[in-house]
C-alpha positions as CSV (number, residue, x, y, z in Angstrom):
1,M,13.4,110.7,8.9
2,S,14.5,112.0,12.3
3,D,15.2,109.6,15.1
4,T,12.2,111.1,17.1
5,T,9.8,109.7,14.5
6,V,11.5,106.3,14.0
7,A,10.0,103.4,16.0
8,I,12.4,100.7,14.5
9,R,15.6,101.0,12.6
10,F,17.6,98.0,11.2
11,N,21.2,98.9,10.2
12,T,22.9,96.2,8.0
13,V,21.4,93.4,10.0
14,S,22.4,89.8,9.1
15,Y,21.1,86.6,10.7
16,S,21.2,83.0,9.7
17,Y,20.4,79.7,11.4
18,S,23.2,77.9,9.7
19,E,25.5,78.2,6.7
20,T,22.8,76.8,4.5
21,K,19.8,78.7,6.1
22,V,20.5,82.4,5.7
23,I,17.6,84.6,6.7
24,L,18.8,88.3,6.5
25,Q,21.8,89.7,4.8
26,E,22.7,93.3,5.6
27,A,19.1,94.3,5.9
28,T,18.6,98.1,6.4
29,F,15.2,99.8,6.8
30,S,13.2,102.1,9.2
31,V,9.6,102.0,10.4
32,R,8.0,105.4,11.3
33,A,6.3,105.6,14.6
34,N,2.5,105.1,14.6
35,S,2.5,103.6,11.1
36,K,0.8,100.4,10.0
37,I,3.2,98.1,8.2
38,T,2.8,94.8,6.5
39,V,5.6,92.2,6.3
40,M,5.5,90.3,3.0
41,G,7.6,87.3,1.8
42,Q,7.4,83.7,0.7
43,N,7.0,80.9,3.2
44,G,10.4,80.5,4.9
45,A,11.7,83.9,3.9
46,G,12.1,84.8,7.6
47,K,9.1,86.9,8.5
48,S,8.6,85.3,12.0
49,T,12.4,85.5,12.5
50,L,12.1,89.3,11.9
51,F,9.7,89.4,14.9
52,K,12.1,87.3,17.0
53,L,14.8,89.8,16.3
54,L,12.5,92.7,17.4
55,T,11.6,90.9,20.6
56,D,15.1,89.8,21.5
57,A,14.3,86.2,21.2
58,V,17.3,86.0,18.9
59,Q,20.1,88.6,18.3
60,P,21.6,89.8,15.0
61,Q,24.9,88.3,14.2
62,I,26.0,91.4,12.3
63,G,24.5,94.9,12.4
64,T,22.3,96.7,15.0
65,I,18.6,97.1,15.7
66,H,17.4,100.4,17.3
67,I,14.0,100.7,19.0
68,Q,12.5,104.0,19.9
69,P,13.6,104.9,23.4
70,G,11.1,103.8,26.1
71,A,8.9,102.0,23.5
72,S,7.3,98.8,24.7
73,I,6.8,95.8,22.3
74,A,4.2,93.1,22.4
75,L,3.9,90.1,20.1
76,A,0.7,88.2,19.2
77,Q,2.1,84.8,18.1
78,Q,0.5,82.9,15.3
79,V,0.4,79.6,17.1
80,M,-0.4,78.8,20.8
81,P,2.9,77.4,22.4
82,R,2.3,73.8,23.4
83,D,3.6,74.3,26.9
84,W,0.9,77.0,27.5
85,M,-2.0,74.6,26.8
86,G,-2.3,73.5,30.4
87,L,-2.6,77.1,31.7
88,T,-5.9,78.7,32.8
89,V,-6.9,81.7,30.8
90,R,-6.1,83.9,33.8
91,A,-2.6,82.4,34.2
92,F,-2.1,82.9,30.4
93,F,-2.7,86.6,30.8
94,E,-0.5,86.8,33.9
95,R,2.4,85.6,31.7
96,A,2.2,88.9,29.8
97,F,3.5,90.9,32.8
98,T,6.6,90.7,34.9
99,E,4.9,92.2,37.9
100,T,1.6,91.5,39.6
101,I,-1.4,93.3,38.1
102,Y,-4.1,93.9,40.7
103,N,-6.8,94.9,38.3
104,L,-6.1,92.1,35.9
105,D,-9.6,90.8,35.7
106,R,-10.9,94.2,34.8
107,R,-8.2,94.6,32.1
108,I,-9.0,91.2,30.7
109,E,-12.7,92.1,30.5
110,Q,-11.8,95.3,28.5
111,V,-9.6,93.4,26.1
112,Y,-12.2,90.6,25.7
113,D,-14.5,93.3,24.3
114,V,-11.9,94.3,21.7
115,V,-11.3,90.7,20.4
116,N,-14.9,89.7,20.8
117,L,-14.2,86.8,23.2
118,T,-16.0,85.5,26.2
119,V,-14.6,82.5,28.1
120,P,-14.4,82.0,31.9
121,L,-11.0,82.8,33.4
122,N,-10.6,79.4,34.9
123,T,-10.9,77.7,31.5
124,L,-7.8,75.8,30.4
125,V,-6.3,77.1,27.2
126,K,-6.4,73.6,25.6
127,Q,-10.2,73.5,26.0
128,L,-10.6,76.4,23.6
129,S,-11.1,76.1,19.9
130,G,-8.4,77.3,17.4
131,G,-10.3,80.5,16.8
132,Q,-10.7,81.2,20.5
133,Q,-6.9,80.6,21.0
134,A,-6.2,83.0,18.2
135,R,-8.3,85.7,19.9
136,L,-6.6,84.9,23.2
137,L,-3.1,85.4,21.7
138,L,-4.2,88.7,20.3
139,A,-5.8,89.7,23.6
140,Q,-2.6,88.9,25.5
141,A,-0.6,91.3,23.3
142,L,-3.3,94.0,23.4
143,I,-3.6,93.9,27.2
144,Q,-0.1,95.2,27.4
145,Q,-1.1,98.4,25.5
146,P,2.3,98.3,23.7
147,D,3.8,101.2,21.7
148,I,4.8,98.6,19.0
149,L,2.3,95.8,18.3
150,L,3.5,92.8,16.4
151,L,0.9,90.6,14.9
152,D,1.9,87.2,13.3
153,E,-0.9,85.9,11.1
154,P,-3.6,87.3,13.3
155,T,-6.6,86.2,11.1
156,N,-5.7,82.5,11.2
157,N,-8.7,80.6,12.6
158,L,-10.7,83.8,13.0
159,D,-14.3,83.8,11.7
160,A,-15.7,86.8,9.8
161,A,-16.9,88.5,13.0
162,G,-13.4,88.1,14.6
163,I,-11.7,89.6,11.6
164,E,-14.2,92.5,11.5
165,H,-13.4,93.3,15.2
166,L,-9.7,93.1,14.5
167,V,-9.8,95.5,11.6
168,G,-11.9,98.0,13.5
169,F,-9.4,97.9,16.4
170,L,-6.3,98.3,14.1
171,L,-7.9,101.3,12.3
172,G,-8.3,103.0,15.6
173,Y,-5.0,102.0,17.2
174,D,-2.8,105.1,17.2
175,K,0.5,103.3,17.8
176,T,2.9,101.3,15.6
177,V,1.6,98.1,14.2
178,I,3.5,95.6,12.1
179,V,1.6,92.7,10.7
180,I,2.6,89.4,9.1
181,S,-0.4,88.0,7.1
182,H,-1.3,86.2,3.9
183,D,-4.8,87.6,3.9
184,A,-4.6,90.2,1.1
185,D,-8.1,91.8,1.7
186,F,-7.5,92.1,5.4
187,L,-4.1,93.8,4.9
188,N,-5.4,96.3,2.3
189,T,-7.8,97.8,4.9
190,F,-5.1,99.4,7.0
191,T,-1.6,99.1,5.5
192,D,0.5,102.2,5.1
193,G,3.5,100.4,3.7
194,V,5.2,97.1,3.2
195,L,8.5,95.4,4.1
196,H,9.2,92.8,1.6
197,L,11.6,89.9,2.6
198,D,13.3,88.4,-0.5
199,L,13.8,84.7,0.0
200,F,16.5,84.7,-2.7
201,S,18.7,87.7,-1.8
202,H,17.8,87.7,1.9
203,T,17.4,91.5,1.8
204,V,14.5,93.7,2.8
205,Q,12.9,96.3,0.5
206,Q,10.6,99.0,1.7
207,Y,7.5,100.3,-0.1
208,V,5.0,103.0,0.7
209,G,1.3,102.5,-0.1
210,N,-1.5,100.0,0.5
211,Y,-1.0,96.3,0.0
212,F,-2.4,96.0,-3.5
213,D,-0.5,99.0,-4.7
214,V,2.8,97.5,-3.5
215,V,2.0,94.1,-5.1
216,E,1.5,96.0,-8.5
217,E,4.7,98.0,-7.9
218,I,6.8,94.9,-7.3
219,T,5.4,93.3,-10.4
220,A,6.2,96.4,-12.5
221,Q,9.7,96.5,-11.0
222,I,10.3,92.9,-12.0
223,E,9.2,93.7,-15.6
224,R,11.4,96.8,-15.8
225,E,14.4,94.9,-14.6
226,Q,13.8,92.0,-17.0
227,R,13.4,94.4,-19.9
228,K,16.7,96.2,-19.0
229,N,18.6,92.9,-18.7
230,A,17.1,91.6,-22.0
231,Q,18.4,94.7,-23.8
232,L,21.8,94.5,-22.1
233,E,22.1,90.8,-23.0
234,K,21.3,91.6,-26.6
235,N,24.0,94.2,-26.7
236,I,26.5,92.0,-25.0
237,Q,25.8,89.1,-27.5
238,D,26.1,91.5,-30.5
239,R,29.5,92.8,-29.3
240,K,30.7,89.3,-28.5
241,D,29.9,88.3,-32.1
242,K,31.9,91.3,-33.4
243,V,34.8,90.5,-31.1
244,N,35.0,87.0,-32.4
245,F,35.0,88.4,-35.9
246,F,37.5,91.3,-35.4
247,A,39.9,89.4,-33.1
248,H,41.2,87.4,-36.0
249,K,41.9,90.5,-38.1
250,G,45.0,92.7,-37.8
251,G,45.8,96.3,-36.9
252,K,42.8,98.6,-36.2
253,M,40.4,95.7,-36.1
254,R,42.2,94.1,-33.2
255,K,42.1,97.4,-31.3
256,L,38.3,97.6,-32.0
257,A,37.9,94.1,-30.6
258,S,39.7,95.2,-27.4
259,K,37.4,98.3,-27.1
260,L,34.3,96.0,-27.6
261,R,35.6,93.8,-24.8
262,D,35.7,96.8,-22.5
263,Q,32.1,97.7,-23.5
264,I,31.0,94.1,-22.8
265,E,32.5,94.3,-19.3
266,T,30.6,97.6,-18.7
267,S,27.3,96.1,-19.9
268,E,27.8,93.0,-17.8
269,A,28.4,95.2,-14.7
270,A,25.2,97.1,-15.5
271,M,23.1,93.9,-15.3
272,V,20.7,94.0,-12.4
273,N,19.7,91.2,-10.1
274,V,16.1,90.8,-11.1
275,R,13.8,90.6,-8.1
276,R,12.3,87.1,-8.4
277,E,8.7,86.8,-7.7
278,D,7.6,84.5,-4.8
279,K,7.6,81.1,-6.3
280,T,4.2,79.5,-6.6
281,I,3.7,75.8,-6.1
282,R,3.2,73.7,-9.2
283,P,-0.2,72.1,-10.0
284,F,-0.5,68.7,-8.3
285,I,-2.8,65.8,-8.0
286,I,-3.8,64.0,-4.7
287,P,-4.3,60.3,-5.8
288,A,-7.3,58.8,-4.0
289,Q,-7.6,55.4,-2.3
290,D,-9.5,52.9,-4.4
291,I,-12.7,52.5,-2.4
292,G,-16.3,52.2,-3.0
293,N,-19.3,54.3,-1.8
294,P,-20.2,55.5,0.7
295,V,-16.8,56.8,1.9
296,A,-17.9,57.9,5.4
297,R,-20.7,59.2,7.5
298,V,-20.6,62.3,9.7
299,V,-22.7,61.4,12.7
300,S,-23.4,63.3,15.9
301,S,-26.5,62.3,17.9
302,E,-25.9,65.3,20.2
303,K,-26.2,67.7,17.3
304,N,-28.6,65.6,15.3
305,I,-26.2,65.2,12.4
306,D,-26.2,62.2,10.0
307,I,-24.6,63.0,6.7
308,T,-23.4,60.4,4.2
309,L,-20.2,61.2,2.2
310,R,-19.7,59.7,-1.3
311,K,-16.8,60.1,-3.6
312,K,-16.3,63.6,-5.0
313,D,-18.4,65.0,-2.1
314,I,-17.1,68.1,-0.4
315,L,-18.8,68.9,2.9
316,H,-18.1,72.5,4.2
317,I,-18.7,72.8,7.9
318,I,-19.4,76.4,9.0
319,G,-20.0,78.2,12.3
320,P,-18.5,80.8,14.6
321,N,-15.3,80.1,16.7
322,G,-15.9,77.8,19.6
323,I,-19.0,76.1,18.3
324,G,-17.4,72.7,18.0
325,K,-16.2,72.3,14.4
326,T,-12.8,70.8,15.3
327,T,-14.4,68.6,17.9
328,L,-16.7,67.2,15.2
329,L,-13.8,66.5,12.9
330,E,-11.9,64.7,15.7
331,A,-15.0,62.5,16.3
332,L,-15.3,61.7,12.6
333,V,-11.7,60.3,12.6
334,Q,-12.8,57.9,15.3
335,Q,-15.9,56.8,13.4
336,V,-14.3,56.1,10.0
337,A,-13.0,52.6,9.3
338,N,-11.1,51.0,6.4
339,V,-10.5,54.4,4.8
340,R,-7.2,56.2,4.8
341,I,-7.6,59.7,6.2
342,G,-5.5,62.7,5.2
343,Y,-5.9,65.1,8.1
344,Y,-4.8,68.8,8.0
345,R,-4.9,69.9,11.6
346,Q,-5.0,73.6,12.1
347,D,-2.2,73.4,14.8
348,F,-0.2,70.8,13.0
349,S,-0.4,68.6,16.1
350,G,-0.3,65.5,13.8
351,L,3.3,66.3,13.0
352,D,6.3,65.3,15.2
353,F,8.3,68.5,15.4
354,N,11.5,66.6,16.4
355,S,11.3,64.4,13.3
356,T,12.3,65.4,9.7
357,P,9.9,66.3,6.9
358,F,11.4,63.4,4.9
359,A,10.4,61.0,7.8
360,A,6.9,62.6,8.0
361,V,6.2,62.0,4.4
362,Q,7.7,58.5,4.4
363,A,5.5,57.5,7.4
364,V,2.3,57.8,5.3
365,Q,3.7,56.7,2.0
366,V,1.7,54.1,0.1
367,G,2.8,52.0,-2.9
368,A,6.1,52.1,-4.8
369,G,8.3,55.0,-5.4
370,G,10.5,55.1,-2.3
371,A,12.7,58.1,-1.6
372,Q,12.4,59.5,-5.2
373,A,8.6,59.8,-4.8
374,I,9.1,61.6,-1.5
375,Y,11.5,64.1,-3.0
376,Q,9.2,64.7,-6.0
377,A,6.2,65.3,-3.8
378,A,8.1,67.7,-1.6
379,A,9.5,69.6,-4.6
380,H,5.9,70.4,-5.7
381,F,5.6,72.4,-2.5
382,L,9.0,74.2,-2.5
383,L,10.4,71.9,0.1
384,T,14.0,71.3,-1.0
385,S,16.1,68.2,-0.3
386,N,18.0,70.3,2.2
387,L,14.8,71.3,4.1
388,L,13.7,67.7,4.2
389,Q,16.6,66.9,6.5
390,H,15.9,69.7,9.1
391,P,13.6,69.1,12.1
392,I,10.0,69.9,11.3
393,G,10.1,72.4,14.2
394,S,12.6,74.5,12.3
395,L,10.2,75.0,9.4
396,S,8.0,78.1,9.1
397,E,4.3,77.6,9.8
398,G,3.7,78.0,6.0
399,Q,6.2,75.3,5.2
400,K,4.5,73.0,7.7
401,G,1.3,73.5,5.9
402,L,2.8,72.7,2.6
403,L,4.4,69.6,4.1
404,C,0.8,68.3,4.9
405,Y,-0.1,68.6,1.2
406,A,3.1,66.7,0.3
407,R,2.1,63.9,2.6
408,F,-1.4,63.7,0.9
409,M,0.3,63.2,-2.4
410,V,2.0,59.9,-1.3
411,Q,-0.6,58.8,1.2
412,Q,-3.4,58.3,-1.4
413,P,-6.2,59.0,1.1
414,G,-9.9,58.1,0.6
415,L,-11.0,61.0,2.9
416,L,-9.5,64.4,3.4
417,I,-10.3,66.2,6.6
418,L,-9.1,69.8,6.3
419,D,-9.3,72.0,9.4
420,E,-8.4,75.6,8.3
421,P,-6.2,74.4,5.4
422,T,-5.3,77.9,4.2
423,N,-3.7,78.9,7.6
424,H,-0.2,80.2,7.0
425,I,-0.3,79.4,3.3
426,N,0.9,82.1,0.8
427,F,-2.2,83.4,-1.1
428,R,-0.4,82.7,-4.4
429,H,-0.7,79.0,-3.7
430,L,-4.4,78.8,-2.8
431,P,-5.9,78.7,-6.3
432,I,-3.6,75.7,-7.1
433,I,-4.6,73.9,-3.9
434,A,-8.3,74.6,-4.6
435,E,-7.9,73.0,-8.0
436,A,-6.3,69.9,-6.6
437,L,-9.1,69.6,-4.0
438,N,-11.8,70.0,-6.7
439,N,-10.1,67.2,-8.7
440,F,-9.7,64.8,-5.7
441,A,-11.6,61.5,-6.4
442,G,-12.3,60.8,-2.7
443,A,-14.4,62.7,-0.2
444,I,-13.5,65.9,1.6
445,V,-14.7,67.5,4.9
446,L,-13.6,71.1,5.1
447,V,-13.6,73.7,7.8
448,C,-12.5,77.1,6.5
449,H,-13.1,80.8,7.3
450,D,-11.3,82.0,4.2
451,Q,-14.1,83.1,2.0
452,N,-11.9,83.7,-1.1
453,F,-10.7,80.1,-0.8
454,F,-13.9,78.3,-0.2
455,N,-15.6,80.3,-3.0
456,Q,-13.1,78.4,-5.3
457,I,-14.2,75.0,-3.9
458,N,-16.9,72.9,-5.5
459,V,-18.8,72.4,-2.3
460,T,-21.6,69.7,-2.6
461,Q,-22.9,69.9,1.0
462,R,-22.8,72.6,3.7
463,L,-23.4,72.0,7.4
464,D,-24.1,75.1,9.5
465,L,-23.5,74.2,13.2
466,E,-24.9,77.5,14.4
467,K,-28.3,76.9,12.8
468,L,-28.4,73.4,14.2
469,I,-27.9,74.7,17.7
470,R,-30.5,77.5,17.3
471,H,-33.0,74.9,16.2
């Protein structure tokens, strides 16, 4: 691949946050200009850190990163920074540029059309829904018309119409696009290749093909490596048994034992480090608070809503971005009394990012068990004892999501309020989470745009806010 066709090249790049938190180790790969690339990897493998390296937010400790000369880079972040919430929409777009843009309003209007968004420019960012903020983050990157577009979980909080607009744009965008996403169906519509970040070896492997083809290729690679090692292990053990037998003999037998030892060393050197599949969380149970019926009422006189929730009810609230789903959930929290609420907020605003995961779980713990119960709950969600002592702000977004589920396990809520609970979560984990929700003995209120996920949920009631407004 000639340098003229390379948009990005990593040469033996290493980066770590600490001695115990290594992200990349001698990563080497290239991205061809104008290609559409997906970044895969388990929660915490370093996908967002890879984008930080590309945007100079952090610098490699070893190795070099080469960007195509003259190429501009724009990043659509996965979460709206908290210190941007007080900005107006116009000021938010102004932050994308170092110089004054005199036709900014016109350019905003054009990019609004791309992301299917219409909000007044004097609106405060904090007044927008999570889906509208997601579109705004995407629009801020697109308005820069970058040569290299970085998208970090761009479908989070987007409704079906938003995802459809995004796919259409990406298929027509003739520049380099690199996407981090756990939405397999979305990725498969446009991906040319995959960069796979291995959480265990801290290396990056590159694959060509669409997303599903690459997943199959990785699975086949693991099976080949496991078969090869199994055969080598069998041969090694056979030779060790013979060495033990011949070593106690004399003359030629002892020489044969020495030859076998050399063969054992050769076979051991031929053993390969089997690529380990992304770990999947273990099945878990969310214990429910011992309460009677009804558990809660969802009431809104403004929208003419009055729904009673009983144990084992799952209410799915649907509607397009900006219609007021999150506002309704926040109002419900204020209405419920004498019931413990487990709340999954789409922006994790219920977590203190300066605190530790251990403290966050401990703060909601009910009943006996102490520290041991906290460590056990966290382990279900791949949160190690080491991670539990780091600030929550240092966790990946996916790990923050898994932390919320660990909190539910020790909180024993009577009501779960789940606002986009699949955001940032590895798709391998979702069937297990769905099973736990279906088995929950309390009541659940769910807002979710992930059709594959809510199709696995035993929804008992559905509330369509758009239909309510139309009528």
